[in-house]
C-alpha positions, 0 to 999 in steps of 0.5 A, a space after each residue: 385470423 389467429 395465425 396472422 393476428 399472431 404473425 402481426 405481434 411477432 412482427 411489431 415485437 421484432 420491429 420494437 426490438 430493432 428499434 430499441 437496438 438501433 437506440 442502443 448500438 453504437 453509431 458510425 461516429 462511436 464506432 470511428 471515435 473508440 478506433 481512434 481512442 485505441 490508437 490513443 490508449 492502447 493498454 485500455 477497453 474504456 474510457 470515460 468521455 465526459 465524467 461530472 461530480 456535483 457536491 452540494 450540503 445541506 443541514 439536518 442534525 448537522 452538516 450533511 453532504 450529496 456527492 452525485 457522480 454522471 459518467 458516460 463510458 465507452 468501450 474502445 476495444 473489441 469487446 470489454 467487460 468491467 466491473 463499476 463499484 462504490 465503497 460507502 459505510 456506516 457514515 454513508 450510503 448510496 441512493 443512486 447506483 446504476 448503468 443506463 443504456 445510452 437510451 436512458 434506458 436502465 441496462 438491467 445489471 445486478 448490483 451485489 453488496 458486500 463487506 470489503 477488507 483491507 488491512 490499509 484501511 483505518 476505519 473499515 466498516 466499508 462495504 462495496 457495491 458493484 456490478 459487473 458490466 459487458 460492453 459487446 462491441 467497439 463503441 458501445 457506450 453506457 451511462 453511469 449515475 451515482 448518488 452518495 450521502 454523507 451523514 456529517 461532513 467531516 467523513 467527506 474528504 477528497 475528490 480525485 480528477 482521475 479515475 480507473 480509465 482514460 478521461 477525456 474530460 472531468 468537472 467537479 462543481 462544489 456549491 457552498 451554501 453561504 452558512 458554511 464555511 469551507 476551505 478547498 485545498 488543491 494538491 499535485 496541479 503542477 504539470 496539469 491544465 486544471 481550469 477553475 471559476 468561482 462565482 456567487 449565486 445570490 438567487 441560492 446565497 451560495 459560492 460555486 466552485 468549478 474544476 475542469 480538466 481534459 485528457 487524463 490518463 488511467 490511474 496507473 496500476 503499478 503495485 509496491 508505490 506510493 499512495 495516490 496523494 503523493 502523485 495526482 490532482 486533487 482537492 481536499 475538502 475542509 468543513 471549518 465552521 458552519 452558522 444557523 440562527 446566529 450561532 456559529 459552530 467550529 468543525 475542524 477549523 485548526 489542528 486542534 479541533 481535530 485533536 478534541 474530536 479525536 479526545 472526546 471518542 477517547 474519552 468516551 470508551 469504557 475503560 477498565 484497566 484492572 482486568 489486564 492487571 494480573 496478566 501484567 504482573 506475570 509479564 513483569 515479575 521476573 523481569 530485572 529491568 524497566 526495559 525488559 518489564 517493557 519488551 515482554 508487555 509489547 511483545 506479548 500484543 505482538 504475539 497474541 493480539 490478531 490484528 483484524 481491521 474490521 469495525 464498524 460506525 465510529 469504532 473506526 475512529 474509536 479505540 475499542 476498550 483495552 479490556 475488550 481487546 484483551 478478552 477477544 485476542 483480537 482488534 484493529 490498530 486502535 484496539 491494539 495501541 490502546 491495550 499496549 497503553 494500558 498495559 504499560 500504564 498498569 505496570 507504571 510507564 507512562 504510554 499515550 495514544 498516537 495517531 499517525 498517518 503511514 508514508 502511504 498518506 502525503 498529508 501532516 498536521 498542519 491539515 486539519 482532516 480525518 484524511 491525514 492519518 489511518 494508524 494509530 501506535 502507542 508512544 512510550 514516555 522514557 528517560 527523557 526519550 520517546 519510543 513509537 510502538 506498533 503492536 501491528 507490526 509482528 516480531 519489530 524490536 523495541 527501539 525499531 520502527 517500521 519503515 512505512 512510518 519513518 519520518 512521519 508526524 504524530 500526534 501524541 495525546 497530551 490531555 487537553 493539548 497535544 504533541 506533535 512529533 516525528 518517528 525517527 529515520 533509520 538508516 539501510 544499515 538498520 536492515 543489514 543482511 550479510 551472507 558469505 559462503 565458501 565453495 569448492 568444485 565437485 562434478 558440475 557442482 559447487 558445494 560448500 557451505 553458506 553463513 547469513 545474518 539479518 537485523 532490523 527489518 530484513 529480520 523481522 520480516 524473515 521472522 513473521 513470515 516463518 512464525 506464520 507458517 505451520 510447525 510441520 511445514 516449517 522445515 520444508 518452508 525454510 528450505 525453500 525459502 534459501 533455495 528459492 524454489 531451485 530443484 538445482 539447489 539442495 540444502 542440509 544441516 540448517 543451523 539458526 539462532 531463536 527464530 521467535 527471538 526479534 531483539 537479536 541478529 538472526 543467523 544462519 548457517 547451512 550447507 549447499 549443493 549447487 548443481 549445474 553451475 560448472 562445466 568443463 570442455 577440453 582444458 577449460 573449466 567455466 563456473 557459473 558463481 551467481 546463485 541469487 542473482 539479486 535485483 535481475 528481474 527489477 526493471 522499470 521500463 514499463 513502469 509510470 509511478 516510483 518504486 517502493 521496496 518494503 524497507 530500506 535496503 543494505 545487502 552483502 554476499 561475499 562468495 569465495 571459491 576454492 580453485 581446484 587443483 591443476 587449474 589457473 584463472 584465465 578469465 574473470 568477469 568484470 567488476 561493475 559500479 553504480 552509485 547515486 543518491 536513490 542506490 549503490 551497486 559494487 560486485 567485484 570479482 578478484 583472485 587471492 591465492 588460490 581462491 577467486 573472492 566475489 563480492 556483491 553489495 546493494 544498497 537502497 538508501 532511501 527505500 524508493 526508486 523514484 521516476 526520475 531514476 528509473 532510467 539510471 537503475 533499467 540501465 544498472 539492471 541490464 548490467 547486472 544481467 550481463 554479469 549474472 550470465 557470465 562465468 568464470 574461465 579456469 584453464 588447466 595449468 
């Protein structure tokens, strides 16, 4: 009897397991749909079949937000492993974060909860919850659910239609109660068939906005690209005011309201600038001019305050007190800006805190929202001019500005008022980089001397990289930088200018030996004179979004080759020129007496190659590659 009873239990358990599997395994229709979608989205493993997001508002001590998300995800490949994640911080909380099988039973994936760090974040007390999700077979589906609560409406800003995965249908529902005044700003809708409806619900005394978009590709995974706000359709939600008990309270109705809130945070700082006095006196005591005093302070902050983008709560927007940053020797952009301001004020200068959105953000200060800026700097008022000082830009020279803030609007503190200004835009020539080389032939090698100089961001970028290397590794690192790790490129006798001086043009000289660059057959000698092959690997055939260089480029190289005795030039590679608004390339070979002069000049005028220019760029790169693979032909005379 016991054996029969045990057998029955096993049979029942097996039947339950089979039944459960039938409830979660893909149907034939699921598999057919997955195969069809795989044909369309060949580079994606998972598709969101439908996603819905609902935004509602409530009032506790202030206006709060509930953001609920539901998604049905399908694996369209043979199997897939993904990570679902959601960020939150001290101003938000995750009420639900779960994955369910298609039968609505919990999938049971382990949820992890960690701090998240990114230097690009303005407030980064960010935490991330995530789970690793596996789809065992094609057509397998999961249901994803999330509820995120915001403690204050000002921190809820943006809704994007596009997702990490292709989405067949995305719907936003925003329910606005009649006591709350909301502005919904629409961005990048052109070219997308976004359907919008608006209706009034008398029962709930609210207005319901619904936006729907179908068949969207996954967010492009291109590096060195502008921020999403330039491309993808999205909504900005701006809470302007609310009315409770017949009393209207203004939130962010205008830019002045945004500044007022920022200023309230600044005014609440417990400043003790006297703690900086001795250091300021030390830095300015031997300075002969005001500019030298300013530089000494500005560069000291750059060199001695470590940038750590990690703050908590309101400190995401509230600068740390200057004495705290000074004593800790680290701070985020706001703390470093405040320290720079207070040290300059202690030295007798007019310096002010300044909010700014880097070029990663598409917005300006006509929008009263926390989303418009992600950075803070200091503005110095001196002799009728404004100088923008960014302590986080290591080895940035006074009066020069990083490309990431050039042309961007700033909001400068001015008592109860504020000043809107723009950071000056510098031309590519401000970052000029020039190399001059002379070579002669020894056996199958090119032997000679190279000299170069760098200005602007090309210099700052090099100095930052070099000075972050351990002292005992610097010599090897410098040789590796010059040779780019090419074992056939040996470097010796390196002489440089002061590699801590960010004000002067950086100069560098060295001897070079380039092996395997010369070959001889019978009466002919073939010389490969190009050892840099700039931009040769930078084609955009698979790219979806604009490409941003770290800064505008103006690069020039002149290589002179002494023609070996007893030889004459029988063939030189052809010249090449490309010129448009985005970039220019000029390459030429010319014989001058007993030398061959090889010139190259590249300029990237705005630091960006836009998608519309990709075809021209790719054609230019193909031409460059052919030229780089060509050789000089010398014949015995």
